[in-house]
N, C-alpha and C positions, 0 to 999 in steps of 0.2 A: 209416730209413724204417719207419714203424709197420706192424704186422701188418694193421691195418684198411685202410691205404692200399694195401698190396700186394694185398690181396684185391679192393679196388675196381678197381685197375688190371687185374687178371686178368679180372674180369667185363667191363670195357670192351673189353679185347682180344678176348675171346670174342665179343662182340657185333659187333666189326669183322670177325672172321673168318667169322661166320655168313653164308651165301649168301642173297641176296635171292631171292624167288620167281621172277623172270625167269631168274636164273642157275641156280637149281635145275632149273627146267623145261627150260632149254636143255641142261643136262647129261643129263637123262633122255631128251631127244629125240635126242641125238647118234647112237645106234645106228639111228634111224629116218630118217636123212637120205638113205639109199639102201637100199631093201628091196623085197620083194614079199610079198604076202599074199592070202588070201581074206578076204572080208568079208560081213557082213550089215548092211543098212541098214534101219532102221525109222523111218518118218515118223509123228510123233504130232501131234495137234491141240492147241489151247490147253488142253484139259481132260486131256491125256495119253492120249487114246484113239488107238490105232494106226489110221492111214489106209491105209498100204500097207507092204509088206515086199519087199525085193529082196535077192538075193545076187549075188556076182560076185568078181572078182579085180582087183588093182591092182598097179602097180609105180611106184616113185618114184625118180628119179635126181637131181632138183633141183626147186626151186619152179616152174620153167618147162619141165621135162621129166618128164612122167608119163603113165601109162596107166591107164584106168579102164573096166572092162567089166562090165555087168550082164547077168544071165541072163534067159531068157524067164520070164514073159510080157512083161517090160519090157526088151527087148533094146536095148542102146545101148553104143556105144564112144566114149570121149572120149580123144583123144591130144593132148598138148602136146609139140611137137618143138623148142621153144626159139625158133621163128619164128612159128608160128600155132597156133591151137587148132582141132582137127578134132572135130566132133560128128556121129557116124553113127547115125541112127535106123533100125534095121533094118525096123521095121514100115512106116514111110513110104518106106523105101528112099531116104533123103534125107541129104545131107551138108551141114552148115553149116561154113563156114570163118570164123573170127573172129581178130582180132589178139590177141596175148598182151599184156594190159594189166592195169589194176586190177580187171578182171572176175574174175580168178582170185586176187585178194588174200586172200579168205577161204576158198579151197579147202583141203582137207586137206593137199595137197602143200605149199602155201605155209606153213601153220601148222607142220607137222612139220619143215620144213627151216629154220625161222627161228632165228637165233642170238639171244643175249641182248639185243643192241642193237636188233635188228629187233623182237623181242617187246615190249621196253619202250617203243620209240618208237611202236608201233601200238596197244598195249593197256595197260590197267590190269590187272596180274596179281596175283591173290591166291591164297593157299594155305589149305586147310582139310583136316580129317580126316573120313573117313567110314568108321567101323569100322576096318579095318586098311588102308584105302586112303588115298592122298594125292590130293587133288582140287585141280586148278588151274583157276581161273575167269578167263577173259580177256574183258574188256569193251572194245570199241573206243574209242579216244580221239576219233576223228572223230565229230562229232555227226550227220552225214548218212548214216551207215552203215545198210544194210538189215539188218545182223546185230546182234542185241541182245547176245548173249554166246556164248562158246565154252567148253566144259568138257571137260577131259581128266582121266581117272582112271587112276591107276597102282597096281598091286599090287607093291610093291618097285620094281624097275626095269622091270617089264613094263607096257606100255600096254594097259589093259583095253578102254577105249572112248573115243570122242570124240563129242561132241554139239555141234551148231550150232543155235542158236535164232534165228529171224528176228524182225523187228520186230512181226509179228502174233502171236507166241507159239507158232508151229509149230516143232517140233523134229525134227531128223534125227539119229538115234543110229547111229553106225557102230561095229561090233564087229569086231576083227581076229582071224583064226585062221590057222594054218599059215604063220606069219611066217618068211621066210628073209631073212637080211641080206646075202646075196651081191649083188654088183653086177649089176643086171638087164642082159640082153642089149640092145645098142643097137638091134637090129632091132625090138624091142618098141615103140620110140618112132617108128617110121617108118610112115606111113599113106598108102595109095594108095586113092582112092575106087573102090569096086567098079564094074565095067563096067555102064553103064546107070543108075547112081544119079544122082539130080538133085542137082547141086552148087550151093549158094547161098552167095555171098560176102557178107561183112558190108557191103561198099560197094554191094551190089546187082548186081554183075556175075554173070552166069550163063553156064555153058558145058556 
């Protein structure tokens, strides 16, 4: 076997071993399949001008079990308990109860807990570099999605931020801090409507 042929085979073997962007992204997201953190979310318009900013805390156990709370002046609690989605608006003192379905398909919890097969089946995933960061761009395969793209930026193995851009060009940028990768307490994902709150069910039932 000639030296040139050996070299060509080595190059081809290296290409086969190289991970695809969905595989690389799934590996980086592995530590974030179950974690808690504080966050800052900034919403920007089509021109990149900030519309509002909120802070809060979140916990994720799976794509259908998560907790998301924003602080005043936009106080809201969202809890998915694997059966229903609870949305408590403190200002209105109102709770909405929705089924867990495709409505949470583009939620941070669903994205962060997705394996390589899920990521590849739902998105076109590409990777690029931005200074020292690895940037993964996810474009939905479905043509009727309201989400235009999702971008995750990593500094080494650390997820720096996640942004979701809608079909109108508005973008929500979520930055994580104080990340803890311990299994969140199950009590965090249990929600009971506060006494006196107006509870509205997705099918229109009220009580």
